[in-house]
C-alpha positions as CSV (number, residue, x, y, z in Angstrom):
1,X,-30.8,93.7,-153.9
2,X,-31.5,95.4,-157.2
3,X,-31.7,92.8,-159.9
4,X,-30.5,95.1,-162.4
5,X,-27.0,95.2,-160.7
6,X,-26.6,91.5,-161.1
7,X,-25.5,91.4,-164.8
8,X,-22.8,94.2,-164.4
9,X,-21.3,92.3,-161.3
10,X,-21.1,89.0,-163.4
11,X,-19.4,90.8,-166.0
12,X,-16.7,92.2,-163.8
13,X,-16.3,88.6,-162.1
14,X,-15.7,87.1,-165.4
15,X,-12.9,89.7,-166.3
16,X,-10.8,88.8,-163.1
17,X,-8.3,85.9,-163.4
18,X,-4.7,85.2,-162.1
19,X,-2.7,86.3,-163.8
20,X,-5.1,89.3,-164.2
21,X,-6.2,89.9,-167.7
22,X,-8.7,92.9,-167.9
23,X,-11.0,94.1,-170.6
24,X,-12.9,97.5,-170.3
25,X,-16.1,96.8,-168.4
26,X,-17.6,99.8,-170.2
27,X,-17.3,98.3,-173.5
28,X,-18.8,95.2,-175.3
29,X,-16.4,92.1,-175.8
30,X,-15.1,92.3,-179.4
31,X,-12.6,89.6,-180.3
32,X,-9.2,90.9,-181.3
33,X,-10.1,94.5,-180.5
34,X,-6.9,95.0,-178.6
35,X,-3.9,95.8,-180.5
36,X,-1.4,96.4,-177.8
37,X,-1.1,95.3,-174.0
38,X,0.3,97.2,-171.0
39,X,1.9,95.2,-168.2
40,X,1.7,96.2,-164.6
41,X,4.5,94.6,-162.5
42,X,3.7,94.5,-158.8
43,X,4.5,91.7,-156.3
44,X,1.4,92.9,-154.2
45,X,-1.6,91.1,-155.6
46,X,-4.3,93.3,-154.3
47,X,-2.5,96.5,-155.4
48,X,-1.9,95.5,-158.9
49,X,-5.6,93.9,-159.4
50,X,-7.0,97.2,-158.2
51,X,-4.8,99.3,-160.3
52,X,-5.4,97.0,-163.4
53,X,-9.1,97.4,-163.2
54,X,-9.1,101.0,-162.7
55,X,-6.8,101.5,-165.9
56,X,-9.0,99.0,-167.9
57,X,-12.0,101.4,-167.5
58,X,-9.9,104.3,-168.9
59,X,-8.3,102.5,-172.0
60,X,-10.7,100.5,-174.2
61,X,-8.1,99.7,-176.9
62,X,-5.2,98.5,-174.6
63,X,-5.5,95.3,-172.8
64,X,-4.3,95.6,-169.1
65,X,-2.2,92.7,-167.8
66,X,-0.9,92.5,-164.2
67,X,1.9,90.2,-162.9
68,X,4.0,89.7,-159.9
69,X,7.0,89.4,-162.1
70,X,8.2,89.7,-165.6
71,X,8.9,86.0,-165.6
72,X,5.2,85.2,-164.9
73,X,4.4,87.2,-168.2
74,X,7.0,85.7,-170.3
75,X,5.4,82.3,-169.6
76,X,2.2,83.6,-171.3
77,X,3.4,86.4,-173.6
78,X,2.2,84.4,-176.9
79,X,-1.3,84.6,-175.4
80,X,-1.5,88.5,-175.4
81,X,-1.2,91.4,-177.9
82,X,2.2,93.0,-178.4
83,X,3.7,94.7,-175.4
84,X,3.3,98.6,-175.6
85,X,4.8,99.6,-172.0
86,X,5.9,98.3,-168.7
87,X,4.7,100.1,-165.7
88,X,6.7,99.0,-162.6
89,X,4.9,99.9,-159.3
90,X,7.5,100.2,-156.4
91,X,5.1,101.6,-154.2
92,X,7.0,103.1,-151.0
93,X,10.5,101.4,-152.0
94,X,13.5,103.6,-152.5
95,X,14.7,103.5,-156.2
96,X,18.3,103.0,-154.8
97,X,17.3,99.9,-153.0
98,X,19.6,97.1,-154.5
99,X,16.6,94.9,-155.5
100,X,14.7,97.8,-157.1
101,X,17.5,99.4,-159.0
102,X,18.6,96.0,-160.4
103,X,15.0,95.5,-161.4
104,X,14.9,98.8,-163.3
105,X,18.2,98.2,-165.1
106,X,17.4,94.7,-166.0
107,X,13.9,95.5,-167.5
108,X,15.1,98.7,-169.3
109,X,18.0,96.6,-170.8
110,X,16.1,93.6,-171.8
111,X,13.1,95.5,-173.1
112,X,15.2,98.5,-174.7
113,X,12.5,99.2,-177.4
114,X,9.4,99.3,-174.9
115,X,9.3,102.1,-172.3
116,X,9.5,101.2,-168.7
117,X,7.7,103.6,-166.5
118,X,8.2,103.8,-162.6
119,X,5.1,104.3,-160.5
120,X,6.1,105.3,-156.9
121,X,4.5,106.8,-153.8
122,X,7.3,109.4,-153.4
123,X,8.2,112.2,-155.9
124,X,11.5,113.0,-154.3
125,X,13.9,114.7,-156.7
126,X,16.7,112.3,-156.1
127,X,14.8,109.2,-156.6
128,X,13.6,110.6,-159.8
129,X,17.0,111.1,-161.1
130,X,18.0,107.6,-160.1
131,X,15.1,106.1,-161.7
132,X,16.0,107.8,-165.1
133,X,19.6,107.0,-164.7
134,X,18.9,103.3,-164.4
135,X,16.9,103.4,-167.6
136,X,13.2,104.3,-166.8
137,X,11.6,106.4,-169.4
138,X,9.3,108.2,-167.1
139,X,8.4,108.5,-163.3
140,X,4.9,108.7,-162.1
141,X,3.9,109.8,-158.6
142,X,1.1,107.9,-157.1
143,X,-0.6,111.1,-156.3
144,X,-1.9,111.6,-159.9
145,X,-5.4,110.2,-160.9
146,X,-5.8,107.2,-163.1
147,X,-6.7,109.1,-166.0
148,X,-3.6,111.2,-165.9
149,X,-1.5,108.2,-165.3
150,X,-2.8,106.6,-168.6
151,X,-2.0,109.9,-170.4
152,X,1.5,109.8,-169.1
153,X,2.0,106.2,-170.1
154,X,0.7,107.0,-173.6
155,X,3.3,110.0,-173.7
156,X,6.1,107.4,-172.9
157,X,4.9,105.1,-175.7
158,X,5.0,108.0,-178.0
159,X,8.5,108.6,-177.4
160,X,8.4,111.2,-174.5
161,X,9.8,111.2,-171.1
162,X,7.9,112.3,-168.2
163,X,9.0,113.6,-164.8
164,X,6.6,115.2,-161.9
165,X,6.5,119.0,-162.0
166,X,8.0,119.0,-158.5
167,X,11.4,117.7,-159.9
168,X,11.5,120.7,-162.4
169,X,10.8,123.1,-159.6
170,X,13.8,121.2,-157.6
171,X,16.1,121.9,-160.6
172,X,15.1,125.3,-161.5
173,X,17.5,127.0,-159.3
174,X,20.1,125.0,-160.7
175,X,19.4,125.7,-164.3
176,X,19.2,129.6,-163.4
177,X,22.8,129.5,-162.0
178,X,24.2,127.7,-164.9
179,X,25.9,130.7,-166.5
180,X,28.0,131.1,-163.5
181,X,29.3,127.5,-163.3
182,X,32.9,128.3,-163.8
183,X,33.2,130.8,-161.0
184,X,32.6,128.6,-157.8
185,X,34.1,125.5,-159.7
186,X,37.3,126.9,-161.2
187,X,39.3,126.4,-157.9
188,X,38.2,122.9,-157.3
189,X,37.8,121.0,-160.7
190,X,39.5,120.9,-164.1
191,X,37.9,122.5,-167.3
192,X,36.6,118.8,-168.2
193,X,35.3,118.1,-164.9
194,X,33.4,121.4,-164.8
195,X,31.7,120.2,-167.9
196,X,30.8,117.1,-166.4
197,X,29.6,118.7,-163.2
198,X,27.2,120.9,-165.3
199,X,25.9,117.7,-166.9
200,X,25.5,115.9,-163.5
201,X,23.4,118.8,-162.3
202,X,21.1,118.6,-165.3
203,X,20.4,114.8,-164.4
204,X,22.1,113.4,-167.4
205,X,23.2,109.7,-167.6
206,X,26.9,108.8,-168.3
207,X,26.0,107.6,-171.5
208,X,24.6,110.9,-172.6
209,X,27.5,112.8,-170.9
210,X,30.1,110.9,-172.8
211,X,28.2,111.4,-176.2
212,X,27.8,115.1,-175.7
213,X,31.5,115.7,-174.4
214,X,32.8,113.2,-177.1
215,X,34.3,111.0,-174.3
216,X,34.3,107.4,-173.5
217,X,31.9,106.2,-170.9
218,X,34.6,104.8,-168.8
219,X,36.2,108.2,-168.9
220,X,33.1,109.9,-167.6
221,X,32.8,107.5,-164.8
222,X,36.4,108.4,-163.6
223,X,35.5,112.0,-163.8
224,X,32.4,111.2,-161.5
225,X,34.6,109.4,-159.0
226,X,36.9,112.1,-158.8
227,X,34.2,114.8,-158.5
228,X,32.6,112.6,-155.6
229,X,35.8,112.5,-153.8
230,X,36.3,116.3,-154.1
231,X,33.0,117.2,-152.7
232,X,33.0,114.1,-150.2
233,X,30.0,112.6,-151.6
234,X,29.2,108.9,-151.4
235,X,26.8,108.6,-154.4
236,X,25.7,110.3,-157.7
237,X,22.6,111.8,-156.0
238,X,24.7,113.4,-153.1
239,X,26.9,114.9,-155.6
240,X,24.0,116.9,-157.3
241,X,22.7,118.2,-153.7
242,X,26.3,119.1,-152.6
243,X,27.0,120.9,-155.8
244,X,23.7,122.7,-155.3
245,X,24.8,123.8,-152.0
246,X,28.0,124.9,-153.6
247,X,26.6,126.9,-156.4
248,X,24.3,128.8,-153.7
249,X,27.0,129.7,-151.5
250,X,29.4,130.5,-154.0
251,X,33.3,130.9,-153.5
252,X,33.3,130.6,-149.8
253,X,32.0,127.1,-149.9
254,X,34.4,126.2,-152.6
255,X,37.5,127.3,-150.7
256,X,36.2,125.0,-147.8
257,X,36.3,122.0,-150.0
258,X,39.9,122.6,-151.0
């Protein structure tokens, strides 16, 4: 074995601990150089360790921390720099699975001033909408590179919201038809419900809809339930897709729902 490789190997081993706390192996160790930290949450130990090591190599000024749960981080939070962002890696799980949706809601509520970003294997439009609706500030598909992932996290920290381009393409035909909203809907919904429908099609959360339409959030929820009944949908995501079909097919589809 080439003896020149041994120091680098030892350095990497020193950077690995449980819970994982990783410094950038490409930089010299300078006490206190990390001003903020990024917490990766993933109950799969190998996955979170590998991801943390890759990220640490890209971001010298950000301490990368990897934990199986937020509770593990809380026990040691005083040992680390201020929290800059939380990256929740759900892997192949669905966003609307009860355990996942509850975790996103809880984290986004408890850490309201810290962006929660979801990392997932899928870039399904419905899953993205769900994640944002539950409080996530970004949705990153696992198909991007580590470098791009770090840039997108930086965007969320700066106050931006990122969604994959595939989601924008999925909504393009919906936005293109926005000027004709009233025509296919006028025979099904009230004027106020039409406004709520348009907001739903744009992926807006109930709080945003309530603010923009000057309504109580509870009133918006009632409108959403009535809309779901009229289009025979069982959840919010299905509403969007059924409305999409309604807009594409025009008045004939509208009459079939009456």
